[in-house]
C-alpha positions as CSV (number, residue, x, y, z in Angstrom):
1,X,-29.5,34.5,76.7
2,X,-30.0,37.8,78.6
3,X,-30.3,35.9,81.9
4,X,-26.7,34.7,81.6
5,X,-25.3,38.3,81.1
6,X,-23.5,40.2,83.8
7,X,-25.2,43.5,84.8
8,X,-22.6,45.6,83.1
9,X,-22.9,43.7,79.8
10,X,-26.7,44.0,80.0
11,X,-26.5,47.8,80.5
12,X,-24.0,48.1,77.6
13,X,-26.3,46.2,75.3
14,X,-29.3,48.2,76.5
15,X,-27.5,51.4,75.4
16,X,-26.4,50.1,72.1
17,X,-28.0,50.0,68.7
18,X,-29.0,46.3,69.2
19,X,-32.7,45.7,68.9
20,X,-32.7,43.7,72.1
21,X,-32.7,44.1,75.1
22,X,-35.3,46.8,75.1
23,X,-37.8,48.4,77.4
24,X,-39.4,45.2,78.5
25,X,-36.1,43.7,79.6
26,X,-35.2,46.9,81.4
27,X,-38.5,47.0,83.2
28,X,-38.2,43.4,84.2
29,X,-34.8,44.0,85.7
30,X,-36.2,47.0,87.6
31,X,-39.1,44.9,88.9
32,X,-36.8,42.1,90.0
33,X,-34.6,44.6,91.9
34,X,-37.7,46.0,93.6
35,X,-38.8,42.6,94.6
36,X,-35.4,41.7,95.9
37,X,-35.5,44.9,98.1
38,X,-38.9,43.9,99.4
39,X,-37.6,40.4,100.3
40,X,-34.6,42.0,102.1
41,X,-36.9,44.2,104.2
42,X,-39.2,41.2,105.0
43,X,-36.3,39.1,106.0
44,X,-35.0,41.8,108.3
45,X,-38.3,42.4,110.0
46,X,-40.3,39.1,110.1
47,X,-39.8,37.3,113.4
48,X,-38.2,40.3,115.1
49,X,-39.5,41.2,118.6
50,X,-39.4,44.9,117.8
51,X,-41.8,44.5,114.9
52,X,-44.4,42.3,116.6
53,X,-47.9,43.8,117.0
């Protein structure tokens, strides 16, 4: 399964002649990375005195 692949393996497969993974898997990875960054920012700001309104 693609979920069990390391990032380097996934990228190598993505650039190969293999029919999968394709654009959907690549966009899912990008979306997951974006959400992880949003979570990081939220965890760094929520509950901090400097960011209270």
